[in-house]
N, C-alpha and C positions, 0 to 999 in steps of 0.2 A: 335890630333883628329883621325888620321888614326889608331893609336894604339887602341883607345877606340872603334872604329867601328869594328875592328877585334875581340876584346874581346867580344863585344855584339854578333857578329856572332857566335863565339865559344860557348857562353852560350846557344844561341838558338839551336845550333846543339845538345848540351848535353841534353837540355830539350826534344828535339824531340826524341832522342834516348831513354831516360828514359820513355817517354810516350809510345813509340813503345814496349819497354820491358815489361812495366806493362800491356799493352794491350794483348801481347802474353801470359804473365803469367796468366792473368785473364781467358782467354779462355782455356788455358791448364788446369787450375784447374777446370774450369766449365765442360770441357769435361770429366775430370777424375772423377767428382762427379755426373755424369749422372746416374740416377737410372735405372738399366737395367730391362727390361720386359721379358728377356729370361726365358722361362718356364723350361729350363734345369738346372737353377741355384737353389741351395738349401742351407739351413743352416746346421750347425753342432752344436753338443751340448757336453758339458763336461761329461754329464751323460744322458743316454737315459731313465733310471729309477731312480727316487728319492724315497728312502725307509726310513721310520721312524720306529724305534723300538717301543715297546709297549707305547702307549699314553693313559693316564687315562682320563676317561670321564670328561668333563667340564674344564679340565686343559689343557691349550694350550701347544703345543709341542715346542721344540727348533726350531730355524730357520735353514733351509738347504739352501745352496747356490749352484748355478750352473751357467755356462756361455753359452752364445749363440754366435756362431762364424759365421762370413761371411768370408770364406776363398777364395772367388772369386775375380777376378780382377775388378769387377764392384760393385758399391754400390747398395744396395737393399732397397726397401721399403716394410716392413712387413705389409700386408694388415690388418691382425688381429692376436691377441694373446688372446686366450680365454680358461678359465677353463670350461671344458665341463659340469661338473655336480656339480658346486660349492654349489648350494642350498641344496644338500643332503649330499655331502661328507664331508663338513666342511673344505676343503682346502682353503687357501688364497695365493695370489701371489703378488709380487712386481717386476716389470721389470724396471731396471735402475731408481728407485726412484718413479715410477708411480704405484699406487695401483689400483686394480679393478679386476672384473671378466672377462671383455672384453676390450682390448685396441686396438686401430686402428692407422694405418699410422705411424708405428714406423720405423724410419730410422736407418739403420746400414751401415756404410761406408765400402768400400772395405778393406779387411784385418783387419777388426776391430771386436770388440766384445761388448756384453752387459752383464750386471750382472742380474741374476734372483734370487729371494728369495721366498721360499715356507714355509708356516706354516700350521698346522692343529689343529682343536679343535673337539673332538669327542663328539657327543651328547650321553646322557645315553641310553643304549640299554636294560636294565633290564634283562640281561643274565649273567650267570656265566662265560662262556667261551669267550675268546678273539675273535674278528671278524676282518677279513681282509677288510679294507676300501680302495677302489680304485677310482681314477679319472685320468684325463690327461689334459695337456695343449696343445691346438691345435694351430699350427702356419700355417698361409696361406701366401705364397709368390708367386706372379705371377701365381696364380691359383693352385699351388702345396700345398698339405697339409702334414704337419709333426706333430709328437706327441712326447711329453715327458711324460712318464707314472709316475703316483704318487701312492704310496701305503703306508699304515700305519696299524699297528696292534692296534686296539682299545680295551681297557679293561674298562668295566664299573665297578665302585667301589662305596662303601660307603665311604664318606670322613668324618673322625672324627678328630677334633682338640680339644685337652685338654678334651677328653671324660672321664667322671666319671660314673662308674657303682655303683649306690646307693642301688640297690635291686637285688634280684636273677634274673639273666638274662641268656638266652640261645641264642647263635649265631649259625647260620647254614652256609652252603656253597652256599647260593643263589647267592651271588657275593662277591668278595674279599673286604677287608677293607684297606683303605689307611690311615695310622695313622700319624698325625702331632703332634709334641710336646710329648704328653703322653696319655696313656690309663691307668686309675687308677681304681682298684677295692677296694671300701671302706670296712672298717672293718664291719663284720656282713653281708656282701653281698657275694654271690657266683656267679661266672661267669662260665657257662658251654659252651664248644665249641664242636660242632659236627664235624664228620669226613669231610675231604676235605676243611675245611676253610683255607683261605690264608690271611695273614696279610703282607702288603707292608709297611715297616717302612721308613719314611723320615729321612733325616739327623738329628742326635741327638735325635730322638724319643726314647721313652722307654715305657715299660709296668711295672706297679707297683702294686703288689698284697698285699693288707692289709687284705683281706678276704680270700676266697678260689678260686682256679682255678682248674676246672675239665675239662681237655682237652682230649677228647677221639677220636683220629684218628684211622684209620685202616691201615693195610699194603698196601692195594690198594688205599686208600685215606688218606694219612697223613695230619696232620695240619702243615702248614708251616709259619714260621716267617722269613722274609728275607728283604733285602734292596729293595728300590723302583727303582733302576736303571736297565735298560735293555740293554743299549748300551755297547760299549767297552771302557775301560779306555785308551787303546792304542793298535794299531795293532789288533791282534786277541784275546787279553785278555779281556774276558767279566767281567763286574761288578759283575756278579753272583759269581765270584771267589775272589772278593776283600773284605778283612776284614775292620772293623772300620766304617761301613756305618750308624749304629745306636747304641744306648747305651746298650740295652740288657733288660733282664727280671729280676726284683728284687722281691723276696719274703721277705717282712718285718717281723719283730720280732713277731707280733701278728698273723701271717698267719700260719695255720696248716692244716693237712689232705688234702694236694694238691695231685692231681693225673694227671700225664702227660703220655699219651700212644700214641705211633706212632706220634712223634713230630720231626720236623726239625727246628733248630735254626742256622742261618748262616749270614755271612757278618756283624758281630757284633763287638763291642768294648769289652764288658764284657758279656759273653754269658748268664749264669744263676747265679744269686747271691742269696744265702740264708743267711739272716742276723742272728745275734746272737739270739738264741732261747733256749727253754727248751728242752733238749735232752730226757726227759722222755715222750714227746709227739711226735707222728709221724709228721714230717715236710712234707715229700713228698714221693711218690712212683713214680719212673721213669721207664718206660718200653718201649723198642724199641725207643730210643731217639738218635738223631744225633745233636751234637753241633760242628760246624765246621767253621773254618776261623774267629778266634777272634784275634783282635790286642793286647789284654791284656790276659785275661784268658777265659777258656771255662766254667768251673763250679767252684764256690767257695762257701764253706759252713763253718759257724762258730757255733760250739756247736749245731749241728742239728742231727736229727734222720731221715736218708734217706736210702731207698733201691733202687738199680739200677739194672735192668736186660736188657741185650742186648743194651748196650750203646756204641756209637762211639763218642769219644771226640778227636778231631783232629785239629792240626795246630793252635797253639796260640803263640803270641809273648812272653808270660810268661808261667805259668803253664797251662796245659789243664785241670787238676783237682787239686784243693787246698782245703785241709780239716784241720780244726783247732778245735780239741775237738769234742765230740759228739759220735754218734754211726752210723756206715755205713756198708752197704753190697753191693759189686759190683760183680755180677755174669755174666759171659760171656760178658765181656766188652773189648773194644779195645781203649787204650790210645796211640795215634800215633802223634808224633810231628815232622813235616818236614817243619816248617814255614820258608818261604824264602822272605817275604816282607821286612824284616829287620833282623838284627842280633838277634838271640834268646837270651833271658835274664834269662831263668830258665829251670829247669828240667821239664819233663812231669808231674810228680806227686810230690806234697808236702804233707807230713803228719806232723802235729804239735800239741802241746798241749798248745799253747799260741796264743794270737792274740792281737797285740798292747801290752799294759801293763797288759792285763788280762790273767788269767790262766783258761784253759778249759780242763778238763780231756778228753783224747781220750779213752773212755771206750771200744770201739769195732771198728775195721776197717778191714773187711775181703775182700780180692780180690781173687776170685776163677775162675779158667778157663779163665784167662784174659791175654791180651797182653799189655805190657808197653814198648814201643820202640820208637826210634826216631833218630835224626841226631846228638846228642851229646853223649859223651862217657858214661855218667851216667844219667839215666832218672828217678831216684828216689832220693828225698831228705827227710831224716828223721831228724826232729828237736825237738824231745822230750826232755824235761828237767826232771831231776831226782825229785823224791818225788811227782810227779804228774802222775796219770795213763796215760800210753802210750802203748795201747794194739793194736797190728796189726798182720796180718798174710797173707801170700801169698801161695795159694795152686794150684798146677797144672797151674802155670802161666809161660809165656815166658817173660823174663825181660832183659833189657839192663842195665848193671850196675856192680858194684863190687860184685863178687860172695861171698855170705856170708852164712856160716853154721849156724845151730841153728833151734830152733823150730818155728821161725817166717816164715821159708821157707820150704814148703813140696812139693817134686816132682817138683821143679822149673827148667825150662830150661833157662840157662844163656847165653846171648850174641850170640844167633843164629838168624841170619836174618830171620824174619818171612816171607819174600818174598811176600810182598804185590803186587797186580797186576800192579799198575801203580803209580809211584811217579813223577808226573809232566813230563812225557816223551815228551809231546808236547810243553813244555815251556809256558803254559798258566795258570799255577797254578791249574791244574785239577788233582785229585787224586782218586784212587780206592783202598780201604783198604780191599778188599776181598783177599783171599789167593790163591797163585799159587799152582798147584798140587804137587809141590816139597817142600812145606813149612814144616819145622820141627814142626809146631803147629798142623798138621793134625793127628787126632786120639789120641792126647795126653791129652785130657781133662778128668777129673774125671766124669765117667758116672753117678754115683750116684747123683751128683749135677746137671748134665745136664738134668736129668729127671725133675728137677724143672723148667727148661726153655727148653721145648722140641723142640721149633721152634726158628730159628735164626732170625736175624734182617730183613731178607727178606722173612721169612715164610717157610724156608727149614727145614725139620726134622733133628734133631740131633741123633735120636735113630736108626741109621742104624747099621748093623752088624760090620762095620769097626770101630765104635767108634766115639765119638764126637770130634770136633776140638776146640782148644783154640781160644778165641776171640769171637767177636759178629757175625762173618760170618762163615757158614759151607761151606766147599768146595764142 
């Protein structure tokens, strides 16, 4: 009995100690979670300004995330978190799972943080140029006011999905076009595009010409076909330098008499494709054209009749120009291939008189005052088979490849670095194919042919006393 009494007494002592411990722990925690009203205490933010790249009208942005920190030794109660101009700006917020334009009494414990999420949808502005949209999130804590700034570049666009041009149509630069899936020009229809028009191509989108394309840009306001991404793929590398974002432009077999002047095509898988045609009919005239950053090829033509003046065809995973049969003239062009997104798979230029199992005579293929250069040892591949016409010639060109004598090559400069101004020096896949002042291409073009293209790709005269330069740019 005495032993049992002692045991009961010890149990009671233990219970009392546990109660006292829990009482102390409770009040210690309670004191630690007291919400301070000290006006000197403030919040911190992972970003003071949240910026969105170009956001197309009516299409919501990606979601941006930021963190709200309480780095103080006391817990805080945020009196209000408010989007200042939500009704006009189009921004939306979510703070730790709670949506709204104004949230109140949000608790944030000491040394703790909250997650914030922001999105934006831009209303149509009926303007061509992008607009900077601004708003802010206002935080009020103990009477103190702090802000996180919000900004987005809003771009109003016409949104076209599986658009078909069935009759003669003219497009202007009133505002850009955002193309989903495809833009198709039917046979017997002509699409005219005025200077300054811009086409933003979504992933896998394409332009298919069965009729006629008459795209007439100017040097000051070229027509641009490009991908629709404006952010960075990683670090400082912009999507504007990334190939393979859309499918390309295809001119089908029944399409003739196309004219493309002052055009830029970039960020593409297969730049411009000219399908098998009748080489006795003019397929296209290309003047002042840039086709750059193609994951496969820049320009491919099969049995076509095409003239090119002041063309820059640059950086493709395969050929920058591939010609199989037909009649071609390239005057003051630059074919430059320093593709680095993957291992290059071909030379810069392919000349052929077959395509698949078909034979296509190459009746004429002249390259005059042009540069053909790149990162592999031989930038020209000739694949003509015997007994089928295979007529080609290079006059006053600068070529990287095996030096070859004969009538096909007149006044050619072999294997001398053209000294382009910038070959990805910043490591962000940005290039400038203009010539440095020490380039061996300077003053070496045939002036008689240059008179047929008196201005270079940027509008600079070639007819100076020092003589014209080889390539699409005049130094």
